[in-house]
C-alpha positions in Angstrom: 44.9 107.3 148.2 41.5 106.5 146.8 39.5 103.4 147.6 40.1 102.2 144.1 43.9 102.6 144.4 43.8 100.6 147.6 41.8 97.9 145.9 44.4 97.8 143.1 47.2 97.4 145.6 45.4 94.6 147.4 44.8 92.9 144.0 48.5 93.0 143.2 49.5 91.9 146.6 47.1 89.0 146.5 48.6 87.9 143.2 52.1 88.0 144.6 50.9 86.0 147.6 49.9 83.3 145.2 53.5 83.1 144.0 54.7 82.9 147.6 52.2 80.2 148.4 53.3 78.1 145.4 56.9 78.4 146.5 56.2 77.5 150.1 54.0 74.6 149.0 57.1 73.2 147.3 59.1 73.8 150.5 56.4 72.1 152.5 55.9 69.0 150.4 59.4 68.5 149.0 61.6 69.6 151.9 59.2 69.2 154.9 59.5 72.9 155.8 56.1 73.8 157.1 56.6 77.2 158.7 57.1 79.2 155.6 53.9 77.8 154.2 51.9 78.6 157.4 53.1 82.2 157.4 52.6 82.8 153.7 49.3 80.9 153.9 48.0 83.3 156.5 49.2 86.3 154.6 47.5 85.0 151.4 44.3 84.3 153.3 44.2 87.8 154.8 44.9 89.4 151.4 42.1 87.2 149.8 39.6 88.3 152.4 40.7 92.0 151.9 40.2 91.5 148.2 36.7 90.1 148.8 35.8 92.9 151.2 36.9 95.6 148.7 35.0 93.8 146.0 31.8 93.7 148.1 32.2 97.5 148.9 32.4 98.3 145.2 29.5 96.0 144.3 27.1 97.0 147.0 27.8 100.7 146.3 26.8 100.0 142.7 30.2 100.9 141.3 30.6 97.4 139.9 27.9 95.5 138.0 27.1 91.9 139.0 29.0 90.6 136.0 32.1 92.6 136.7 32.0 91.6 140.4 31.6 87.9 139.5 34.5 88.0 137.1 36.7 89.7 139.7 35.6 87.2 142.4 36.4 84.2 140.1 39.8 85.8 139.2 40.7 85.7 142.9 40.6 81.9 142.8 42.8 81.6 139.7 46.5 81.7 140.3 47.7 85.1 139.1 44.1 86.0 138.2 44.2 89.2 140.2 47.1 90.5 138.1 44.9 90.2 135.0 41.8 91.5 136.8 43.7 94.6 138.1 45.0 95.4 134.7 41.8 94.8 132.8 39.1 96.0 135.2 40.6 98.0 138.0 43.1 100.1 136.1 40.6 101.1 133.5 38.2 102.2 136.2 40.3 105.0 137.5 
């Protein structure tokens, strides 16, 4: 598996972790179930950090321009943004 394919998988997993985080936020605040949110929050945090590390690797190796890296970074903060970013920027890269 290439580094780009790994990055694609991380981007998709990070997007799904947003879905999990939203679901567990409802559980936390509506039903006072905190543990699902803690677990999914950790997973989401780890995937976000992994996404940023891969992004840095591609940027500093000059495979991504500053503009592309910035768009991908911003997409990581938008719910489901990594799904869009993976389809538009990472899939077309390979």
